[in-house]
Phi, psi and omega in degrees: 000119181288137178282122176200165178209164179272114180297321182293315180296319180295320184298327183259004183296329178294318177295323177295320178298318179299321178293327181278329187233059182296324180292322177296318179296323177296318178295320178296326176297324176296323177296317179294320180296311185275332184260347180237302185292314182296311177298323179297319179295317180296325178292326184278339184305316181298341182269351185289313182300311177300325180293316178297317179297320180294318179296319181290329182280340184303314180295335181272356182246098183297328181258109181294346179262012182295160181300321182296313181293320179296324178295320178296318181295316180297318179297319179293319180296323179295320177293320180296326178297316177295321178298319181297322178297315177296323181296326180301319179287316182298322184284356180255318192295296183298315178301323179295321179296319179291317177300319178297324176298316178294319177299320183296322178301320184279316190262334179223065186297344179282347180270063187279338186306138177066035180057034178068013182267136175215161169228100184212204184297319181300314180294320180298314178294325177296322177299317180295315179298320179299317178298315181296315180296317181296312180296315181295321180294322179296316179294317181295325179297319177291316181297326181292335180276334186299315180302319179296317179296316180294319178297319178298319179295319178297316178300318178296316182295320179298315180290323181294322178297327178283356176097357182251083184289328180294313177296325178298320178296317179296313179299317180299316180295314182297312180296318180298315180297316179298320179296318178296318179299314179299318179297318181290324176296319177298318179297317179299317178300317180296319180293324176296319180293334180263006188292341180272003184300315183292309178296327176295317178299318178297313185293322185267349182057040175205165182293121178221127181227292184284349173298335178297332184300316180290321183294326184265010179301127180080006184249006188300316182293319177295318178297321178295318177299317177300317181297318180294317178295318178298316178299323180296318179295323180288327177297319178298315178297319180298320179296314180298313180296320180299319178296318179295316181297318179299320178296318180294316179298321179297330181279316187259342185301311182301320180294317179294326180297333179276326188263326185297324179302338180277353181293136182251351182204172177298324179298320178296319179297312181296325180297327182276328188252002185300324178298323179292316180298320182299328179270321188282321186295312177299322178295321178295323178295319177297315180297317178299319180295317179301313180298318180297315180294317181297327180276328185276321185301318178303327179297316179293321179296316179295316180300317180300317180292314182292321180294320179296320178294319178300315181295323178294320178296319181294325182281337184287000000 
């Protein structure tokens, strides 16, 4: 039995899940609101006052490189560094719980209790895999660009040594861009091959990463097709949301532009924008959840198909 799956069916499986489980998606939105947005806001609060003070001090400081301004910038950067560390944890926990809920709908539909939400070994291992993938992808993205940059530099130097610096610049840019493109395509291929790591980890309740490589052998083009179709649906949603946001900003932006400069503290800022936050933050949590479900569910759908084909081959 050949391993294969429908890229089109997988790409829209997240939207189908939302249609079948609207109450679960609403509950998952609450997890994102309380487990992601609220902690992120609390982490950012200590940086608001220094930022407001720096903005207010800027017109009174003719030299942006003055000791006073540099001290403010360094203090703000130190706080932002601590915030970023906290954000790394915050951005993994709640999304992993929600992704596990979406996986559970597809892979263990009988576990309906509590809107498919659990906090157990599967979720814990998924958090670890998410951290490893995120950290590794960031490093790999930088590494993928280096060969292109080095090749471009070599091309420029070779032409420059020959006395044609203008042609060397052109050759360097062209070679560098091609090298970066090849590197990024290679990175995308590697990520596609590792894309089953999260659903495999959920299903097996243990850390699984490179096991995805064997499962996705020969499936790269189908996975890429699924990714492109999924991206197309998200672009349409992004356009609609963008139009709505632009309209809202056009309505409330001028008024805030007049009042916010007078704010002297984080409390003053929150006092002015709390009605907007009260409406926008829950809607943003719902939108974040929808995007997460739409992106996570296809992985579980593909894993279910590939795993079934593997089991059929083993039994044959």
